[in-house]
Structures are given as structure tokens and as C-alpha cells.
N, C-alpha and C positions, 0 to 999 in steps of 0.2 A: 211629464212633459207631453204636450200634445203632438199629434202626428205632423202637423205643419212645421213646427219648430225643429223636430228631429230631421225632417227631410231638408230643411233649409241648412242646418248645420252639416249634414252629410254632403249636400251639394257644394257648399263652400269648401269643405275639406277636400273633396275630390278635385275641385278646380285648382286649389293651391298645390296639390300633389302633381297634377298634370303640368302646371306652369313650371315647377321646379324640375321636373323630369325633362321637359323639352329644353330647358336652359342648359342642362348638363351636356358635355360633349358626347357624341354618339360614336364610339369606336370600339371595335372588338379586339381582343388580344391578338388575333392573327393579323389584323391591320397594323397594329402597333409594331409587331415583329417585322412585317414587311417594310414599314417606314424606317426602322432602325437598320435593316439590311441595306436598303437603298442608299441611305446616307453614308454608310461605310464604303459602298462600292463606287460612289461618285462624289467628287468634290465640286460639282457644278452648281449646287444650290445651297444657300445658307439656311439658318434655322427659320427664317421668315419666308422661305420659298422663293426668294429672289435669285435669279441666275447670276453667277459669278464666273468670270473668265479664269480659267486655270492657266497660270503662266507656264510657258513651254521654254525649256532651256535645252536645246539640242545637244550641247556638250555633256549634259548629264542624263537626259531622257532618251536620246536617240543613239543608234549604233550603225556602223557601216553595214550595208546589206539590207537594212530595213527600207520600207517605202516611205516617202515623204507624204504626210497627210495632204489631201486634196486642197485644203484651204491655204496651203503655203506654196502652191504651184503657180500662182498668178504672176503677172509681170511686175506687180508692186514689190515683190520680194527679190527680184532678180538684181544682181550686183555686177557692176563692171569691174573685172579683176584688175585692170590697169590702174585704177584709182587707189588700190591698197597693196602695199609692198608685200605683205605676208601671203597674198593669194597668188597661186601659180596660174598660168594660162590654162583654161579648161581644154580638155581634149575634144575631139569631134563628137558632137551630140551630147555635150556636157555643159553645165552652167553652174555658177555660184549663186546661192541665195543667202539672204541675211534674215535670221529669225532671232528676235530678242538679243541682239548683240553678237550672236554666234554666226559663223560662216559655214555653209554646208555645200559641198560639191555634189551635184546630183546628175543622174543620167536623164536626158530629156526624153528618151524613149521609154524607159521602164520606171522612171521616177524613184529609183533606188538611190540610197545615200552611198557615196563613194568615199568621202572624207569629211571630217568635221574639225573646224578650228574654233576654239573658244575665243570669244571677243574680248 
């Protein structure tokens, strides 16, 4: 075989190897370990990386004395106790909020949970 043919075959072989190597996913074992750890710690993302909302059920997830997360402190969650028989009148600087069907009595000063009633 002449030199030109050998160099042509070598060039084509090298090009095929580089194309197949670049098409393969580039991840290190430590990155895969980190991804597995992250997915077990948070249920916020599905396998396609899309964000999913985690459903909150205060009657199961929250306890009296805990702080209400900031996203549930807005006026949109506030409930008028007089429209619901099972809700008592809130005390001074207290209010009822409704989160996913559950009613939560909170302190408007400290944002702590006083009482939870399952919906």
C-alpha cells in the first residue's frame, strides 16, 4: 500500500472515532452521583428536568408551632371565618388561611401555625 492510501484510511478512521466519541454523553461518575442525590432530595423536577409543583397538605405536612412558608402568607389565602362553621373566630393578630383544602390558623405577627383543621 502506498503512503497516500494509508494516510487516507488513517484520516477516515480518526474522523469516525471522533464523531462517535462526541455523540456519546459526556458525564463523569461523580456528576451522575450528584444527579442521583439531587433527585432523591427534591421532588421539584421530573426525569425530563421539568419543574413540578409539590402538593402541600398542611394537615399532613405542617405542625403547630412551625412557620407558614412565605408563599402562603398573601391575601389570596386568607379566609373569612364567618363563612365556615368549623372555623372559630381568630384572636387578636391571628387569621385563617386555606391551603389545598386545609384551614390553618396563623399568627399575623410571627407567621407561626396555631391550629390546623383538615378540609
